Each structure stands twice: as structure tokens, then as C-alpha cells.
N, C-alpha and C positions, 0 to 999 in steps of 0.2 A: 503494499500500498504506499503510494509515494506522499511526500510532505505535503501538506497544504500551508499556505502562507499564514503567520500567526505572531502576535506579540507574546514573547516568552517572559517578560520581566514579572508580570504579576501571574501567580500560578492558578490555575483554575481549580485544583485541589490542593490543600495543605493538610498534612496530618502530622502531628507534633506531639510525640510521646503519648499517644493514645493507649488508654487502658479501658477494658471492659471486664468485669467480675460479676459471675452468678453466683452469690452466697461465696463458697470457698474455692469455687473454680475461678482461674484466670484465662478466659477465653482469648483476650488479646492483652499482651504483656508490654507496653511501651513501645509501639510501632510508629515510625515516622518517615514519611516519604512527599514528595511533591509531583504533581502532574502538570506540565505546562498547557496553556490554552492551544487547543488543537490537536494534542497528542493523543496517540493510541497507546494504552497503557494496562499491561496485565497484572493481576495478583494470581500468583501460582502456589499451588502447596496442596499437601495430602488433605483427605478428608479429616476435619476438625482442627485444621491448621488455624481457623480464625478469619478465613477469607470473608464469608458470607457475613459473619458478626461485623467485620469492618464494613462492608457495604451497607448493612443495615444503619449503622451509625451515620455515615455519609449521606443516607438518603432520609434521615430524621426518622427512622422506625425504631430506633433503639437509642436511648440516652448512653452517654460515656461515662465511665466511673470516675475517669480522670483523664487529662490532658486536653489537646485543642484540635479541633477539626473546620476547616473552612472550605466552603464549595461556592464557586463563583463569586468570591470575597465576602460570603455571609457565614457567620459563626452558627455551626448546627445547634447550639444550646440556646442561644439568645435570640436567633434569626431564623427559627426553622420554617417559617411562612415563606420567608424570601427564598430560602434554599429550595423548597418546594416547587416555587414558580420558576426556577432557574434550571430544573433537572427534568430528565426522563428516566423511568427506571422499568426494566424488564427484569422480572425475578425468575428463579427456575421454575416456579409454578406456572401453571397456566393461566393467564390473566386476561382472558377474553371470554366472552359469553358464547357458549357452542350453540345455544337456541337462537342467536341473532345472525343475521347476514353479516358479511365483513363491512358492507356499508353502514348497517345499523351500529355495529361496534364503534365505528370511527365516528359517527355522528354522536352517540352516547359518550364515548370520552372526550368528545370536544366540549360538549355541555358540562360534565362534571369537572373537567380541568380548568374551567373558568376562560375558555376561548370566547371573546366578546361576539355575541349574536352576528353582527355584521362582517365579522371576519370567518364566520366558521366554515362557510361553503369553501372558499378561496382555501383556508388551511386544510381541508380535508382533501380537497382536490390536489392539492400540493403534495401531501403526504402520500396520497394514490399515486401520482407519478413517480416520486422519489423512490417508492418501494415496487413499483410496477405490478400493482394491484387489480388494474381495470378488469383483467379476465376473470376475476374471482368475485366481483362486488355482491353478486346476486345469490352467492352460495353461504349456506350455512356454516358458520365456523367449525362445526364439529364434524363436516365432511372435508375439511381441507387437509392437504399433507402437511407433515412436520415443517418443511421449508415454507410454506405458504403461510402457516398459522405464525411462524416465526416473525416473518416479514410484516404480517398484519399487526403483530404486538409491537414492532418496532416503529411501524407508521402510526400506531396509536401513541406511543410516548413522544412522538415528533410534534403533536399538535400545539403544545404549548412553546414550540420553538425553543428547547433546551439549549442551554450553554455547555451543559454536561449530560451525557448518555452513560447511565450505568446499566451494565448487563451482567447478571449472574449467570454463568455457563449458556451463552445464548445459542450455542450450537448442540448442546446435549441432545442425544438421541438421532441427531439427524445423519443421513447418509453422506459421503464426501462430496456430491453432486450438490445437494442441498446446502451443505457448510459453504461451500466455495459460493453459491449465489448469494446467501445471506451476506457473507463479507464483501461481495463485489457492491450490494446495494449500501452497506455502511461506508464503503470507500467513496463511492459517489456522493453519499451524504457529506462526509467529512470534506472533501474538495470543493462541494457546492457551498457550505454554509461555516467550514472551520468548527464544527463541533467537536468537544473533547469527548473520547470514548475510553472508559474505564471498565474493563470487564475481569471476569475470573474465567478459568478454564482449565481442565485437565489434558486438553491437546496440545502437547508440548509443539507439534509442528505448526498448529495455529498461532500459538504465540510468536514463535521465531519467524514467522512469515511476515505477520501483520503489524506486530508492535515495534514501536522505537525503543521503549524501555519496558523491562519486567521486574516484579518485586516477587521473591519467593518468599512464602511464611512456612513455618514450622512450630508446631506446639505455641501458637499465640505470639511468636517473635518473628521479625523479618530477618532472615539468615544470609540473603543477598540480594542485590538490585544492581540494575544497570541495562545498557544496550545488550541485545542478545549477543552480539559479537564480541562485547567487552566479558561478557560472561564466560563465553566460549574459550576465550584467550586466558581469563583468569583462572579457570579450572582445567586447563588443557584438555578440552571436550570437543567433541565432534559435532553435538547437537544438545539441544536444550533438555533432552531425556537424561543425557549423562551430566549434565551440570545439576540436575534436579537429584539425581540419585547421589552425587557428589556432596551436595550441601545438606541434605536431609536425612542420608543414610538409608533410602528406601527407594524404591522404584516408582514412577508416576502412575498414578491411578489409570486404568484402563478406561476408555471412552467406549460406550455401547452405542451402536448405531440402530436405524429403524425409522419407521414412521412415528409420529408424535403419539398416536393412539396407543402404540404399543409401550409406551413409556410412560402414560399418564399417570400411573400409580406411583413412580418414582418421584414425581413432582410434588405432590401432595396439595394443600390446599392454596388457592392464589391469593396472594397479598399484594394489594397495589397502594399508591399514595392516595389519601382521601382528600 
């Protein structure tokens, strides 16, 4: 994914010594990183590393125990509404209504995300064009393939014109072709609007191909970060899977492919910003 022009002096995301505890369990233990405006940045790590917890803090779904987190210049603690107005969020869980058509889902999310009435149609049409959704608008969401449904979810998240787009395992369960198409559309979005993309993934090849920088978490701590090429050189590795094994002491989790209908049970209950 090529670089989009952007101003790098003010980070789109700033995480400073972030701590999240659940009773005696420390899910995130003092993590710090920054994401430049327009950058594609990945959080990698084994299951339970703290990636999703970090994303939930950045999207204001979870309050941090300690530390600071800024998104689009707004503090997640003291300015949560400003953060929410500045972001789009695609969770692992299915986040569209299967009983509605693709068009009805877009119209619904335009309304609940506060898009002004006079701008709704134009924004929906722009999202349709950005994610190439025109052929599926009249289909019920439950009939869509995994790749189609992911594109619909991303289009929904674009309706408020987010400065930062968060995606938690955006291609989980998708076959390689569908995965590639999702990233083609994300690349086009980034080129067009300079949107910052922060995502988690278990697909090391995906992170190596599309990210400018990655951060690897393990047991709630950030154990390495940098551009993929830097990580390869620093760890004497040929690919990010080897880097992952070197810094975490374990193999990268396997990603399962298939249609979204086949992985519905793995995703759990949908959670979106209110």
C-alpha cells in the first residue's frame, strides 16, 4: 500500500504508558506508541496479548486504569464524544443487521452516527462508491459473502468521515481473494482521504505487506515495534512470522479462512459505538 501525503507532526493516535487492569489481572501493562496521520499501523500479538483491550480503550468502549491515550488530538478520558465523532470502528463481531439490506444498513448507520440529514444521501453514495457496493445494495446482509459483508461494515464506518479507522481483525475468516479485495478498497480510501488505519491481525503476511509500522504485544506489554523491514533486520528474520516467534517465544496464531457465515460463532455479539 503506497504512502498517502500527510502531516506527521501531530500523531493521529498517541498512547502513553497505557495500563488496563481487571481486578488482579493486568491486561495492558504500560504500553506506549504513536501513529502518524494517514499511517497504516498494526497491533500484532498472540491471543490474550492485550490488542483488543487497547483498541477498546482507543474507541472509548473501555476506560483505562492509568496512562494517557489521545485519538485525533482528543483525550479518551475527558473528550470521549469528540473521539467518537472522529473515528470509525469495525470490531471482530458482526456489526450489521442481517435482516436489513445493504442500503438499509448504510441508511441506518448514517442516522445513528449523527450524519446531518441534508448530507446523508451524499455520504451514503460516497461510501457505496468507495467500497464498490452498488451490486449488492438490495441484498439482505445475511446473504452476503464474508468479503462483501466486511466491505459493507467498512462503508458504514466511513459515514462520519473518520480521521482514524480502527479495525479488529478485519479479514478474519476471509479467503485470500476476499482479503486482498478488502485491502484494495482500504488502500483506495487512504489515498483518497488520508484516513489513518490502525488494525489488529493474526495474518503476518498481511501486516508485512500493507503496514508502514507494526507493534508486537505479548502478555500486555509492547515487546517490539517499527517498520517491517526494521524488525526483520533487527531480529535477523526473513519474515514477520519469524520476528513474532523471536520476540514472543511462540508461533503466530493461525488464521482460519472461509465465508463469514462459517465463522459467525467465533465473532460473538456485535459491539458498536453508540
